[in-house]
Residue frames relative to the residue before (quaternion, step in Angstrom):
aa qw qx qy qz dx dy dz
X 1.0000 0.0000 0.0000 0.0000 0.00 0.00 0.00
X 0.3595 -0.7599 0.5072 0.1902 3.59 -0.87 0.98
X 0.2916 -0.7453 0.5766 0.1648 3.54 -0.89 1.00
X 0.2306 -0.7512 0.5965 0.1635 3.58 -1.24 0.33
X 0.1144 -0.7761 0.6166 0.0664 3.54 -1.04 0.77
X 0.2443 -0.7950 0.5421 0.1199 3.57 -0.77 1.02
X 0.0059 0.7713 -0.6362 0.0194 3.52 -1.20 0.68
X 0.7201 -0.4267 0.3102 0.4507 3.54 -1.31 -0.01
X 0.7084 0.4559 -0.2564 0.4739 3.54 1.15 -0.54
X 0.7225 -0.4022 0.2513 0.5031 3.58 1.20 0.05
X 0.5730 -0.5872 0.4533 0.3485 3.53 -1.34 -0.14
X 0.1365 -0.7785 0.6103 0.0538 3.54 -0.92 0.98
X 0.3536 -0.7368 0.5341 0.2164 3.55 -0.86 0.90
X 0.0260 0.7829 -0.6200 0.0449 3.54 -0.88 0.99
X 0.5099 -0.6155 0.4885 0.3499 3.53 -1.23 0.36
X 0.6377 -0.5199 0.3993 0.4045 3.54 -1.29 0.18
X 0.6570 -0.5112 0.3600 0.4213 3.62 -1.21 0.35
X 0.6418 -0.5552 0.3836 0.3643 3.53 -1.22 0.60
X 0.3484 -0.7008 0.5830 0.2182 3.57 -0.99 0.87
X 0.4392 -0.7294 0.4488 0.2714 3.61 -0.50 1.10
X 0.7025 0.4711 -0.2760 0.4565 3.57 1.10 -0.55
X 0.5098 0.6683 -0.4194 0.3430 3.58 1.25 -0.07
X 0.6203 -0.5378 0.4157 0.3913 3.56 -1.31 0.31
X 0.5192 -0.6716 0.4351 0.3002 3.58 -0.92 0.88
X 0.5820 -0.6268 0.3990 0.3303 3.58 -1.10 0.74
X 0.5764 0.5939 -0.3910 0.4027 3.61 1.09 -0.58
X 0.7225 0.4382 -0.2451 0.4753 3.55 0.94 -0.89
X 0.7079 0.4579 -0.2704 0.4649 3.60 1.19 -0.28
X 0.4977 0.6546 -0.4514 0.3464 3.63 1.16 -0.22
X 0.6319 0.5317 -0.3392 0.4506 3.58 1.01 -0.76
X 0.6561 0.4890 -0.3206 0.4771 3.60 1.01 -0.72
X 0.6094 0.5341 -0.3428 0.4752 3.57 1.10 -0.69
X 0.6495 0.5125 -0.3101 0.4683 3.57 0.96 -0.87
X 0.6424 0.5190 -0.3276 0.4591 3.59 0.97 -0.80
X 0.6408 0.5238 -0.3246 0.4578 3.57 0.97 -0.85
X 0.6670 0.5018 -0.2904 0.4680 3.55 0.94 -0.93
X 0.6790 0.4864 -0.2957 0.4636 3.57 0.91 -0.90
X 0.6707 0.5004 -0.3026 0.4563 3.58 0.93 -0.88
X 0.6440 0.5099 -0.3178 0.4736 3.58 1.20 -0.48
X 0.5014 -0.6857 0.4012 0.3428 3.60 1.28 -0.01
X 0.4271 0.7493 -0.4305 0.2660 3.57 1.25 0.25
X 0.6678 0.4694 -0.3110 0.4868 3.60 1.24 -0.17
X 0.4350 0.6979 -0.4553 0.3411 3.58 1.29 0.10
X 0.5214 -0.6379 0.4641 0.3254 3.58 -0.99 0.85
X 0.1848 -0.7754 0.5967 0.0922 3.59 -1.09 0.77
X 0.0376 -0.8588 0.5107 0.0149 3.57 0.67 1.11
X 0.5939 0.5748 -0.3681 0.4258 3.59 1.07 -0.65
X 0.6387 0.5228 -0.3188 0.4659 3.56 1.00 -0.86
X 0.7126 0.4562 -0.2732 0.4577 3.57 0.82 -0.96
X 0.5908 0.5374 -0.3776 0.4686 3.61 1.09 -0.54
X 0.6354 0.5127 -0.3241 0.4779 3.58 1.05 -0.75
X 0.6334 0.5159 -0.3277 0.4747 3.61 1.02 -0.79
X 0.6367 0.5263 -0.3271 0.4589 3.60 0.95 -0.89
X 0.6669 0.5058 -0.3014 0.4567 3.57 0.92 -0.94
X 0.6597 0.5121 -0.3080 0.4558 3.58 0.96 -0.86
X 0.6782 0.4776 -0.2935 0.4752 3.58 0.94 -0.86
X 0.6253 0.5292 -0.3402 0.4618 3.60 1.06 -0.71
X 0.6517 0.5015 -0.3126 0.4755 3.58 1.00 -0.81
X 0.6498 0.5168 -0.3162 0.4590 3.58 0.96 -0.86
X 0.6683 0.4893 -0.2965 0.4755 3.57 0.95 -0.91
X 0.6473 0.5123 -0.3146 0.4685 3.58 1.00 -0.81
X 0.6432 0.5204 -0.3217 0.4604 3.59 1.02 -0.76
X 0.6530 0.5062 -0.3153 0.4668 3.58 1.01 -0.78
X 0.6388 0.5116 -0.3263 0.4730 3.59 1.00 -0.78
X 0.6421 0.5161 -0.3176 0.4697 3.57 0.99 -0.84
X 0.6571 0.5051 -0.3051 0.4691 3.57 0.96 -0.86
X 0.6145 0.5518 -0.3362 0.4527 3.57 1.04 -0.78
X 0.6812 0.4838 -0.2832 0.4709 3.57 0.93 -0.93
X 0.7120 0.4775 -0.2679 0.4396 3.59 0.83 -0.96
X 0.6639 0.5261 -0.3140 0.4287 3.61 0.99 -0.76
X 0.1699 -0.8240 0.5228 0.1368 3.57 1.01 -0.74
X 0.8072 -0.2168 0.2033 0.5100 3.55 -1.04 -0.89
X 0.4089 0.6851 -0.4920 0.3484 3.57 0.19 1.31
X 0.4873 -0.6684 0.4763 0.2983 3.54 -1.04 0.76
X 0.4866 0.6301 -0.4431 0.4121 3.59 1.26 -0.02
X 0.4703 0.6699 -0.4358 0.3744 3.57 1.29 -0.19
X 0.5805 0.5913 -0.3834 0.4078 3.59 1.14 -0.50
X 0.5921 0.5377 -0.3669 0.4750 3.59 1.20 -0.46
X 0.6131 0.5275 -0.3339 0.4842 3.56 1.11 -0.72
X 0.6415 0.5331 -0.3174 0.4512 3.57 0.99 -0.86
X 0.6568 0.5010 -0.3058 0.4735 3.57 0.95 -0.88
X 0.6454 0.5175 -0.3094 0.4690 3.58 0.98 -0.86
X 0.6396 0.5242 -0.3229 0.4603 3.56 1.02 -0.78
X 0.6219 0.5378 -0.3347 0.4605 3.58 1.05 -0.75
X 0.6569 0.5056 -0.3032 0.4699 3.59 1.01 -0.81
X 0.6859 0.4887 -0.2891 0.4551 3.58 0.86 -0.96
X 0.6442 0.5149 -0.3275 0.4612 3.61 0.98 -0.79
X 0.6255 0.5155 -0.3431 0.4747 3.59 1.07 -0.63
X 0.6375 0.5130 -0.3265 0.4731 3.58 0.99 -0.77
X 0.6312 0.5054 -0.3296 0.4873 3.60 1.05 -0.70
X 0.6132 0.5371 -0.3422 0.4673 3.60 1.09 -0.70
X 0.6001 0.5485 -0.3610 0.4568 3.61 1.07 -0.66
X 0.6615 0.4930 -0.3060 0.4751 3.59 0.94 -0.88
X 0.6073 0.5452 -0.3428 0.4652 3.58 1.07 -0.73
X 0.6321 0.5298 -0.3107 0.4724 3.56 1.02 -0.86
X 0.6725 0.4912 -0.2962 0.4677 3.58 0.95 -0.84
X 0.6262 0.5219 -0.3373 0.4710 3.58 1.05 -0.70
X 0.6446 0.5333 -0.3260 0.4402 3.58 0.98 -0.80
X 0.7096 0.4177 -0.2503 0.5092 3.59 1.19 -0.51
X 0.4935 -0.6886 0.4100 0.3379 3.59 1.26 0.30
X 0.3468 0.7676 -0.4769 0.2512 3.58 1.07 0.66
X 0.7031 0.5090 -0.2696 0.4170 3.58 1.11 -0.61
X 0.8066 0.1188 -0.0337 0.5780 3.59 0.72 -1.11
X 0.5788 -0.5703 0.4489 0.3718 3.56 -1.25 0.37
X 0.6870 0.4840 -0.2659 0.4723 3.56 1.03 -0.84
X 0.4333 -0.6954 0.5134 0.2553 3.56 -0.87 0.98
X 0.6188 0.5482 -0.3409 0.4476 3.59 1.04 -0.74
X 0.6642 0.5011 -0.3047 0.4635 3.59 0.93 -0.89
X 0.6428 0.5152 -0.3217 0.4668 3.59 1.00 -0.79
X 0.6756 0.4919 -0.2962 0.4625 3.58 0.90 -0.92
X 0.6339 0.5316 -0.3349 0.4511 3.57 0.99 -0.79
X 0.6670 0.4868 -0.2934 0.4816 3.56 0.92 -0.93
X 0.6661 0.5202 -0.3057 0.4385 3.57 0.88 -0.96
X 0.6682 0.5024 -0.3059 0.4556 3.58 0.94 -0.88
X 0.6548 0.5068 -0.3182 0.4616 3.60 0.95 -0.84
X 0.6866 0.4788 -0.2879 0.4653 3.59 0.88 -0.94
X 0.6846 0.4968 -0.2942 0.4450 3.58 0.87 -0.98
X 0.7864 0.3452 -0.1802 0.4796 3.56 0.59 -1.14
X 0.7594 0.4281 -0.2192 0.4382 3.57 0.87 -0.95
X 0.7611 0.3314 -0.1887 0.5247 3.60 1.12 -0.59
X 0.7527 0.3606 -0.2110 0.5088 3.60 0.73 -1.04
X 0.3928 -0.7497 0.4536 0.2791 3.59 1.05 -0.73
X 0.6177 0.4997 -0.3735 0.4788 3.60 1.15 0.57
X 0.5901 -0.6154 0.4063 0.3286 3.57 -1.20 0.56
X 0.3982 -0.7052 0.5413 0.2262 3.55 -0.84 1.02
X 0.6273 0.5400 -0.3356 0.4498 3.61 0.98 -0.80
X 0.6649 0.5035 -0.3052 0.4596 3.58 0.85 -0.96
X 0.6668 0.5099 -0.2999 0.4533 3.55 0.91 -0.95
X 0.6623 0.5175 -0.3055 0.4474 3.58 0.90 -0.98
X 0.6699 0.5107 -0.3007 0.4472 3.58 0.87 -0.98
X 0.6968 0.4700 -0.2688 0.4705 3.57 0.87 -0.97
X 0.7110 0.4828 -0.2669 0.4360 3.56 0.82 -1.00
X 0.6129 0.5491 -0.3493 0.4482 3.59 1.08 -0.66
X 0.6409 0.5113 -0.3177 0.4763 3.58 1.03 -0.78
X 0.6270 0.5325 -0.3331 0.4609 3.58 1.03 -0.75
X 0.6804 0.4982 -0.3001 0.4459 3.59 0.86 -0.93
X 0.6301 0.5608 -0.3408 0.4150 3.57 1.02 -0.74
X 0.8155 -0.0097 0.0530 0.5763 3.59 0.87 -0.93
X 0.0817 -0.8396 0.5360 0.0338 3.61 0.45 1.17
X 0.8636 0.0839 -0.0886 0.4893 3.54 -1.08 0.87
X 0.5080 0.6141 -0.4551 0.3971 3.59 1.05 0.66
X 0.5131 -0.6751 0.4429 0.2912 3.55 -0.77 1.08
X 0.8376 0.1991 -0.1665 0.4808 3.53 -0.99 0.90
X 0.7310 0.4065 -0.2301 0.4974 3.59 1.25 -0.15
X 0.7277 0.3807 -0.2220 0.5256 3.58 1.03 -0.77
X 0.3432 -0.7649 0.5043 0.2071 3.63 -0.49 1.13
X 0.5962 0.5983 -0.3602 0.3961 3.59 1.18 -0.43
X 0.7244 0.3476 -0.2597 0.5357 3.62 1.22 -0.16
X 0.3743 0.7054 -0.5062 0.3258 3.58 1.23 0.37
X 0.5565 -0.6284 0.4114 0.3554 3.64 -0.98 0.73
X 0.0611 0.7541 -0.6493 0.0773 3.53 -1.04 0.91
X 0.7811 -0.1713 0.1691 0.5762 3.59 -0.91 -0.80
X 0.7178 0.2866 -0.1758 0.6096 3.55 1.15 -0.76
X 0.1992 -0.7829 0.5824 0.0906 3.59 -0.96 0.89
X 0.2452 -0.8246 0.5027 0.0852 3.56 -0.84 1.00
X 0.7502 0.2947 -0.2017 0.5564 3.60 1.23 -0.08
X 0.5817 -0.6244 0.3923 0.3433 3.62 -0.93 0.88
X 0.6532 0.5290 -0.3343 0.4263 3.61 0.94 -0.79
X 0.6461 0.4791 -0.3195 0.5009 3.59 1.16 -0.54
X 0.6224 0.5400 -0.3388 0.4542 3.58 1.05 -0.76
X 0.6343 0.5562 -0.3283 0.4248 3.59 1.02 -0.79
X 0.6575 0.5127 -0.3066 0.4592 3.59 1.20 -0.46
X 0.4973 0.6718 -0.4239 0.3488 3.60 1.26 -0.22
X 0.0267 -0.7876 0.6156 -0.0073 3.54 -1.05 0.82
X 0.8170 0.2908 -0.1883 0.4610 3.54 -1.31 0.26
X 0.8386 -0.1279 0.1198 0.5158 3.54 -1.05 -0.86
X 0.6239 0.5479 -0.3485 0.4348 3.60 1.04 -0.71
X 0.6141 0.5401 -0.3495 0.4573 3.59 1.09 -0.65
X 0.6181 0.5419 -0.3399 0.4569 3.58 1.04 -0.76
X 0.6645 0.4923 -0.2936 0.4796 3.57 0.97 -0.90
X 0.6750 0.5221 -0.3012 0.4256 3.56 0.86 -1.01
X 0.6532 0.5380 -0.3250 0.4222 3.59 0.93 -0.83
X 0.7718 0.2551 -0.1438 0.5644 3.60 1.17 -0.54
X 0.2694 0.8362 -0.4572 0.1382 3.56 1.25 0.34
X 0.5796 0.5772 -0.3880 0.4247 3.60 1.10 -0.49
X 0.6999 0.4504 -0.2590 0.4900 3.55 0.90 -0.96
X 0.6997 0.4613 -0.2620 0.4785 3.58 1.15 -0.64
X 0.4138 0.7605 -0.4464 0.2261 3.58 1.25 -0.24
X 0.7346 0.4146 -0.2511 0.4747 3.60 0.67 -1.03
X 0.6210 0.5119 -0.3661 0.4673 3.67 0.93 -0.63
X 0.6618 0.5038 -0.3132 0.4584 3.60 0.97 -0.79
X 0.5986 0.5792 -0.3653 0.4157 3.58 1.11 -0.58
X 0.5415 0.6147 -0.4128 0.3983 3.61 1.14 -0.34
X 0.6894 0.4410 -0.2718 0.5064 3.59 1.26 -0.38
X 0.4710 0.7116 -0.4283 0.2974 3.59 1.26 -0.18
X 0.5860 0.5785 -0.3756 0.4253 3.60 1.07 -0.61
X 0.6560 0.4884 -0.3001 0.4910 3.57 0.96 -0.89
X 0.6397 0.5443 -0.3169 0.4406 3.56 0.97 -0.89
X 0.6591 0.5130 -0.3125 0.4525 3.60 0.92 -0.87
X 0.6582 0.4978 -0.3139 0.4696 3.59 0.95 -0.82
X 0.6826 0.4928 -0.2957 0.4514 3.58 0.86 -0.94
X 0.6597 0.5054 -0.3167 0.4572 3.60 0.87 -0.90
X 0.6250 0.5486 -0.3364 0.4418 3.58 1.00 -0.79
X 0.6916 0.4754 -0.2835 0.4640 3.56 0.83 -1.00
X 0.6501 0.5211 -0.3190 0.4518 3.60 0.92 -0.90
X 0.6559 0.5268 -0.3120 0.4415 3.58 0.94 -0.91
X 0.6544 0.5320 -0.3190 0.4324 3.60 1.00 -0.75
X 0.6706 0.4532 -0.2990 0.5054 3.60 1.27 -0.18
X 0.3457 0.7399 -0.5024 0.2840 3.60 1.24 0.27
X 0.5468 -0.6441 0.4312 0.3164 3.57 -1.13 0.66
X 0.6259 0.5631 -0.3401 0.4189 3.58 1.09 -0.64
X 0.7072 -0.4341 0.3398 0.4427 3.53 -1.36 -0.08
X 0.0238 -0.7783 0.6269 -0.0270 3.55 -0.84 1.05
X 0.3262 -0.7704 0.5166 0.1824 3.54 -0.39 1.22
X 0.8409 0.1082 -0.1150 0.5176 3.56 -0.85 1.02
X 0.1711 0.8413 -0.5008 0.1104 3.58 1.22 0.51
X 0.7657 0.3969 -0.2247 0.4536 3.58 0.59 -1.14
X 0.6009 0.5392 -0.3605 0.4672 3.57 1.11 -0.60
X 0.6884 0.4729 -0.2875 0.4689 3.57 0.86 -0.92
X 0.6261 0.5238 -0.3422 0.4653 3.59 0.99 -0.78
X 0.6600 0.5101 -0.3056 0.4592 3.56 0.97 -0.86
X 0.6783 0.4927 -0.2936 0.4593 3.57 0.91 -0.93
X 0.6770 0.4861 -0.3004 0.4638 3.59 0.89 -0.93
X 0.6468 0.5192 -0.3207 0.4574 3.60 0.95 -0.86
X 0.6727 0.4879 -0.2976 0.4700 3.57 0.91 -0.93
X 0.6654 0.5158 -0.3078 0.4432 3.57 0.90 -0.91
X 0.7100 0.4522 -0.2683 0.4685 3.59 0.76 -1.02
X 0.6531 0.5222 -0.3196 0.4457 3.59 0.94 -0.86
X 0.6834 0.4802 -0.2879 0.4685 3.58 0.85 -0.98
X 0.6566 0.5280 -0.3069 0.4426 3.57 0.92 -0.93
X 0.6961 0.4611 -0.2731 0.4777 3.58 0.80 -0.99
X 0.6390 0.5361 -0.3284 0.4432 3.59 0.98 -0.83
X 0.6699 0.4971 -0.3024 0.4611 3.60 0.91 -0.92
X 0.6558 0.5197 -0.3185 0.4454 3.59 0.91 -0.90
X 0.7287 0.4215 -0.2528 0.4770 3.60 0.84 -0.93
X 0.6164 0.5244 -0.3553 0.4678 3.59 1.17 -0.38
X 0.7431 0.4378 -0.2261 0.4528 3.57 0.95 -0.89
X 0.7860 0.3026 -0.1436 0.5197 3.61 1.09 -0.63
X 0.5884 -0.5395 0.4545 0.3952 3.58 -1.22 0.41
X 0.7025 -0.5153 0.2872 0.3982 3.56 -1.15 0.64
X 0.7051 0.4643 -0.2769 0.4589 3.61 0.73 -1.02
X 0.6657 0.4964 -0.3018 0.4685 3.56 0.98 -0.83
X 0.6176 0.5491 -0.3406 0.4484 3.58 1.08 -0.73
X 0.6567 0.4908 -0.3066 0.4836 3.59 0.97 -0.86
X 0.6461 0.5136 -0.3184 0.4663 3.58 1.00 -0.81
X 0.6195 0.5475 -0.3356 0.4516 3.58 1.03 -0.80
X 0.6862 0.4703 -0.2830 0.4773 3.58 0.83 -0.99
X 0.6443 0.5389 -0.3220 0.4367 3.58 0.99 -0.84
X 0.6750 0.4842 -0.2924 0.4737 3.58 0.90 -0.91
X 0.6587 0.5168 -0.3190 0.4441 3.58 0.89 -0.92
X 0.6950 0.4691 -0.2775 0.4689 3.59 0.86 -0.94
X 0.6388 0.5283 -0.3290 0.4523 3.59 1.04 -0.75
X 0.6663 0.4866 -0.3015 0.4779 3.60 0.90 -0.91
X 0.6372 0.5287 -0.3180 0.4619 3.57 0.97 -0.86
X 0.6867 0.4924 -0.2841 0.4531 3.60 0.86 -0.94
X 0.6731 0.4885 -0.2964 0.4695 3.57 0.92 -0.92
X 0.6655 0.5037 -0.3073 0.4572 3.59 0.90 -0.90
X 0.6516 0.5043 -0.3167 0.4698 3.60 0.93 -0.86
X 0.7008 0.4753 -0.2732 0.4564 3.58 0.79 -1.02
X 0.6775 0.4959 -0.2867 0.4614 3.56 0.99 -0.86
X 0.6420 0.5215 -0.3205 0.4617 3.60 1.22 -0.39
X 0.7488 0.3955 -0.2137 0.4870 3.58 1.03 -0.76
X 0.6001 0.6203 -0.3612 0.3529 3.63 1.03 -0.70
X 0.6943 0.4980 -0.3239 0.4062 3.67 0.78 -0.85
X 0.5763 0.6632 -0.3600 0.3137 3.58 1.18 -0.49
X 0.8332 0.1108 -0.0225 0.5413 3.62 0.99 -0.76
X 0.5847 0.6017 -0.3886 0.3810 3.60 1.09 -0.55
X 0.7716 0.2692 -0.2398 0.5240 3.55 -0.80 1.07
X 0.5715 0.5378 -0.3902 0.4816 3.57 1.30 0.08
X 0.7061 -0.4672 0.2911 0.4455 3.64 -1.18 0.34
X 0.2269 -0.7338 0.6248 0.1399 3.54 -1.09 0.83
X 0.3146 -0.7936 0.5032 0.1346 3.53 -0.70 1.14
X 0.5321 -0.6138 0.4720 0.3425 3.62 -1.04 0.70
X 0.6591 -0.5430 0.3530 0.3823 3.56 -1.22 0.52
X 0.7397 0.4079 -0.2266 0.4849 3.59 1.05 -0.70
X 0.3177 0.7703 -0.4993 0.2373 3.61 1.21 0.36
X 0.0778 -0.7862 0.6126 0.0225 3.55 -0.96 0.89
X 0.1432 0.8042 -0.5534 0.1626 3.55 0.31 1.32
X 0.5240 -0.5940 0.4900 0.3639 3.56 -1.19 0.47
X 0.6983 -0.5135 0.3210 0.3817 3.53 -1.25 0.58
X 0.6750 0.5165 -0.3030 0.4309 3.58 0.82 -1.00
X 0.6961 0.4675 -0.2819 0.4663 3.60 0.76 -1.01
X 0.6381 0.5510 -0.3258 0.4278 3.57 0.93 -0.93
X 0.7265 0.4574 -0.2573 0.4435 3.56 0.77 -1.05
X 0.6864 0.4887 -0.2932 0.4517 3.59 0.95 -0.84
X 0.7433 0.4499 -0.2553 0.4241 3.58 0.73 -1.00
X 0.7089 0.4330 -0.2767 0.4830 3.63 1.17 -0.35
X 0.6820 0.4742 -0.2786 0.4822 3.61 1.27 -0.04
X 0.1978 -0.7683 0.6004 0.1012 3.55 -1.22 0.55
X 0.2793 -0.7368 0.5929 0.1659 3.56 -0.96 0.90
X 0.3027 -0.7273 0.5859 0.1898 3.54 -1.26 0.48
X 0.3574 -0.7161 0.5559 0.2246 3.54 -0.90 0.93
X 0.3855 0.7426 -0.5022 0.2185 3.56 -1.23 0.35
X 0.4488 -0.7236 0.4402 0.2851 3.61 1.20 -0.17
X 0.8355 -0.2486 0.1574 0.4640 3.53 -1.32 -0.41
X 0.6626 0.5105 -0.3331 0.4352 3.61 0.96 -0.75
X 0.6017 0.5365 -0.3555 0.4730 3.57 1.17 -0.55
X 0.6309 0.5252 -0.3221 0.4716 3.57 1.06 -0.78
X 0.6617 0.4934 -0.3051 0.4749 3.58 0.99 -0.83
X 0.6722 0.5142 -0.2993 0.4406 3.58 0.93 -0.88
X 0.7993 0.2930 -0.1299 0.5083 3.58 0.95 -0.90
X 0.4824 -0.7092 0.4222 0.2933 3.59 1.19 0.29
X 0.7162 -0.4348 0.2488 0.4859 3.59 1.09 0.65
X 0.5100 0.6614 -0.4168 0.3588 3.59 1.24 -0.17
X 0.5231 0.6292 -0.4142 0.3986 3.58 1.25 -0.20
X 0.6830 0.3699 -0.2684 0.5698 3.58 1.28 -0.34
X 0.0019 -0.8653 0.5007 -0.0252 3.54 0.74 1.12
X 0.6161 0.5527 -0.3539 0.4357 3.60 1.01 -0.74
X 0.7028 0.4511 -0.2677 0.4806 3.56 0.80 -1.00
X 0.6187 0.5439 -0.3490 0.4468 3.58 1.03 -0.70
X 0.6823 0.4735 -0.2941 0.4730 3.59 0.98 -0.79
X 0.6612 0.4948 -0.3130 0.4690 3.60 1.05 -0.64
X 0.7915 0.1135 -0.0293 0.5998 3.58 1.05 -0.81
X 0.1523 -0.8594 0.4792 0.0929 3.62 0.46 1.19
X 0.7298 0.4176 -0.2549 0.4775 3.61 1.07 -0.58
X 0.4176 0.7031 -0.4727 0.3282 3.59 1.24 0.33
X 0.4580 -0.6969 0.4754 0.2803 3.63 -0.77 0.98
X 0.6797 -0.5381 0.3309 0.3727 3.55 -1.13 0.67
X 0.6917 0.4949 -0.3257 0.4130 3.67 0.75 -0.88
X 0.6742 0.5195 -0.2997 0.4310 3.62 1.15 -0.51
X 0.5112 0.6932 -0.4115 0.2980 3.59 1.17 -0.43
X 0.6307 0.5489 -0.3400 0.4305 3.59 0.96 -0.81
X 0.6790 0.4739 -0.2902 0.4796 3.59 0.95 -0.85
X 0.6350 0.5264 -0.3302 0.4589 3.59 1.03 -0.76
X 0.5976 0.5900 -0.3653 0.4016 3.60 1.05 -0.72
X 0.6300 0.5357 -0.3371 0.4500 3.59 1.01 -0.75
X 0.6664 0.4956 -0.2929 0.4738 3.57 1.02 -0.83
X 0.6950 0.4821 -0.2765 0.4563 3.57 0.86 -1.01
X 0.6172 0.5535 -0.3463 0.4391 3.60 1.00 -0.79
X 0.6846 0.4686 -0.2786 0.4839 3.58 0.91 -0.93
X 0.6364 0.5312 -0.3234 0.4564 3.58 0.99 -0.83
X 0.6691 0.4950 -0.2951 0.4693 3.59 0.93 -0.90
X 0.6352 0.5318 -0.3284 0.4537 3.57 1.00 -0.80
X 0.6354 0.5354 -0.3221 0.4537 3.57 1.02 -0.82
X 0.7363 0.4067 -0.2210 0.4936 3.57 1.00 -0.85
X 0.4408 -0.7041 0.4519 0.3253 3.59 1.23 -0.30
X 0.4082 0.6838 -0.4977 0.3437 3.58 1.13 0.59
X 0.4952 -0.6723 0.4499 0.3169 3.65 -0.76 0.95
X 0.0610 -0.7737 0.6305 -0.0127 3.57 -0.75 1.12
X 0.1144 -0.8572 0.5022 -0.0002 3.56 -0.25 1.30
X 0.0095 0.7658 -0.6422 0.0322 3.54 -1.01 0.94
X 0.0260 0.7911 -0.6107 0.0229 3.57 -1.11 0.64
X 0.5481 -0.5676 0.4863 0.3756 3.54 -1.26 0.35
X 0.6673 -0.5281 0.3357 0.4039 3.57 -1.17 0.49
X 0.7280 0.4088 -0.2583 0.4860 3.60 0.70 -1.00
X 0.5803 0.5651 -0.3646 0.4593 3.56 1.15 -0.58
X 0.6566 0.5126 -0.3127 0.4565 3.58 0.97 -0.85
X 0.6380 0.5151 -0.3356 0.4636 3.59 1.03 -0.70
X 0.6164 0.5291 -0.3443 0.4707 3.60 1.06 -0.71
X 0.6352 0.5260 -0.3250 0.4628 3.57 1.01 -0.82
X 0.6617 0.5114 -0.3052 0.4556 3.58 0.90 -0.94
X 0.6727 0.4953 -0.3017 0.4595 3.59 0.86 -0.95
X 0.6545 0.5034 -0.3179 0.4661 3.57 0.91 -0.86
X 0.6564 0.5206 -0.3124 0.4479 3.58 0.90 -0.93
X 0.6753 0.4932 -0.3013 0.4582 3.59 0.86 -0.93
X 0.6441 0.5087 -0.3231 0.4712 3.59 1.03 -0.72
X 0.6336 0.5218 -0.3312 0.4653 3.58 1.02 -0.75
X 0.6399 0.5034 -0.3167 0.4867 3.58 1.01 -0.81
X 0.6676 0.5414 -0.2960 0.4167 3.56 0.96 -0.90
X 0.5381 0.6330 -0.4046 0.3822 3.59 1.18 -0.40
X 0.6291 0.5520 -0.3335 0.4339 3.57 1.19 -0.49
X 0.5256 0.6492 -0.4139 0.3619 3.60 1.22 -0.29
X 0.5168 -0.6412 0.4722 0.3144 3.54 -1.06 0.75
X 0.4580 -0.6263 0.5479 0.3126 3.54 -1.17 0.61
X 0.3924 -0.7591 0.4623 0.2367 3.64 -0.48 1.14
X 0.6805 0.4734 -0.2978 0.4734 3.60 1.22 -0.31
X 0.4576 0.6716 -0.4583 0.3599 3.57 1.28 0.07
X 0.2747 -0.7346 0.5971 0.1684 3.54 -1.07 0.76
X 0.4389 -0.7178 0.4641 0.2772 3.65 -0.53 1.09
X 0.6608 0.5144 -0.3253 0.4393 3.61 0.95 -0.81
X 0.6509 0.5043 -0.3134 0.4730 3.57 0.98 -0.89
X 0.6525 0.5207 -0.3143 0.4520 3.58 0.96 -0.87
X 0.6223 0.5431 -0.3477 0.4437 3.59 1.08 -0.69
X 0.6843 0.4701 -0.2866 0.4782 3.59 0.97 -0.86
X 0.5948 0.5723 -0.3669 0.4291 3.60 1.14 -0.62
X 0.6981 0.4827 -0.2802 0.4485 3.57 1.02 -0.76
X 0.6409 0.5245 -0.3295 0.4535 3.60 1.26 -0.30
């Protein structure tokens, strides 16, 4: 039976506490995997992905046609917004290729992922793979998950406490600033990708990715500034990058933010670690389409190479399995999850120093 816990951000469904006498999750993950495999849920679904490719190609072709036909018009900003949405959907497919969800061959998946990431979206496949693999290995674990490392947004109070100056101002209100800051995430993704490709260490596909990203960005920017007046061209790029950044950030943030953060020395079994640090989003088929399958984050972390269409069926199996073991299985509505994320980030931000505090005055106040 599923318990419910209420908070200011809404109700989250969780399973009951672990029964001390139940079978341990380490010994049952293999049985869970067998159930999933025997149900055919790990079978490749190439027909589904070919349909997705065709739909995205048509959408991209329609946007290009609209761009050409509209010419010098501020309605081009609608094309820019649409392009931001379509590029994010292509990024979802790139993510699925990186997890071997599309083809049986790892080489074929990597080839497709690299072309889509670098040549179409404009970000480094190598950078994404390296960062994302570390996240999957130890989600929400201090010192191990790069997705909770301090950046413009801070995810742990001890990191927030180190903020000073202008960054402290941002950190203290970072929950409310989260979505506005995401408008810059598109630029951040492009810049980080390019910088990473110049790292001194081994970078797989370095020159291919540099060539694809350079060609993609150069051609894209050249066409926009050639076809549109200067001010409109800047507005077009700004809208496209803002929509892309917000959509990307809004798709990945609800999955783990506000879930338990594990100490650096945590030694949890794979099943418990992945389930208790992840959050699913309710919403049915349209939620799956909107988030590219990331709404089933628990199942995605347990079975990274599971194709998107199978995640919904796997969720029924995993939910029951987790309930039997007493492992917290968390689900939330989409807007409810955003409220949780904003509240969590604001709570973390309270640890940030007030940039206008005077250390000397504070010392005398305590005496």
